[in-house]
N, C-alpha and C positions, 0 to 999 in steps of 0.2 A: 327533031333536029339532030343532026349527026355531030358527034364530038370531034373537034379538030385535035389532032395529035400535037403534043407540045413540041416546040422547037428546042430540041435537046442542046444544041450548041449555044443558044441564047440562055437557056437555063444554066448551063455550065459557066458561061461568061458571068452571069449574075452571081453564081456561087463564089466565083473567084473574087468578086468585089467584097462580098461578106467576109471571106477568108482573110483577105488583105487587111480589112478594118480590124479584125480580131488580133492581128499582130501588133497593133498599137497598144502599149500598156495603158491601163486605166489612168485617166487624167488626174495627176496630182497638182497640175497647174493648168493653164489654158492652152493645151495642145491644139495646134492648128494644122489643118491639112490643105495643101494647095492641090485641089482637084483640077486636073487639066481639062475636064469635061464637066459642064454644068449638070449633066445627067447623073453624075455620082452623088450630087447633093441629097437627093431623096434617100439613097442607100445610107448615107452618113447619118441623116436625121433618124432613120428607122433603127439602124443597128447600133450607132454610137452617138446618142444625143449629148454625151459629155464632151464631144469634140467640136471645135470651131472649124469652119471651112470657108473657102473663098467664093464659090460661085454656085448658084442654085436657081431653080425655077425656069429659066429660059436662057438661051445662049447669049442674049444681049443684056441681061440684067447687070452684069458687071460693067458693061460699056456705059450704061446710064449712070451708074454709081461713080465710076472712076475710069474715064476713057484711057488714061495713061496706063493703068494696070491692065485693062482689057487688051491694049495693044502689046504690052510686054508679054502677057500670057499667050497671045496669038503668035508672037514672034518666037517665043520659047518652043511652042509646039511645032513650028516650022523649022527649027534648028538654027535660027538666026542669032541666038544669044550665046555668046562665048563665055561670059562670067556667070554661070548658073547660080553659084552660091549667093552672089550679090542680088541676082534677080529674085531668088526665093526669099531672101531677107526682106525685099521690098514688100512682100506679102506677109511678112512676120510668121512664116510657116516653118513648122518643125518636120513635116512629112510632105512627100509628093506622091499622090496617087494618080497614075497615068496609064493610058492604053495607046499612046502615040509612040510608034517605034522609034522615030527620030529622036524625040526627047528622051525616051527610056535609054537609048544607046548612049546619048551624051551624059546622062546622069550616072550610068554604070561606069563610064570612063573617068568621071570626075571624083577625085579623092576626097572631096568635101561631102560626099554622100555615101551612104551604106545601103545596099540592096537588102531589104528585110523580108520581101515576099516576091516570089516568082512561082507561079503555079506549075505543077507537073502536068504532063500530057495525060489526057483521059480519052478513052475510046468513046466516040460519038458516031453512031451509025457505021461502026466497023472501021472508022478512020481515027487516027490520033488527032485530038484537038488540043491546041495550046492557046490558052487565053493570052491576049497581049497585056493584061493587067500586071502592073509592077508597083511596088510600094518601096519608096526610098526614105531614109531618115537623114535629115541634114545634120551633119556632125557639128558639135560645138567647136568654136574657134580653137585652133591649136591641136585638135585631135587628128591623128593620121588617117 
């Protein structure tokens, strides 16, 4: 059997998920991550079992558990939610891990959130690759 070459862009994408998770300080309380994609759940369990998170296993798991939160998460990713701080509070999340450009741009513009991880471009097959992964921390009430 011939060996298939690894998908370097996918490997770099996965590396950035792990790098982002390492930016979250060790949990001294119940730190929770709003992962905007269920796919990130496995990475969180593997890399940071001390963290709580919102969605795992399948894209519809959250829908079966709480359809209102599922719809809120879906509308956040589409850019339809204007009060992101309140929306993230519904999930009782301290951090948002996301690869959705629309939501990441909104979070970056919202003073209630601090960008704590944005990966640098890395060369993949001679081209710069920038992962869309971003990690934001929800600032405590009253912080600028």
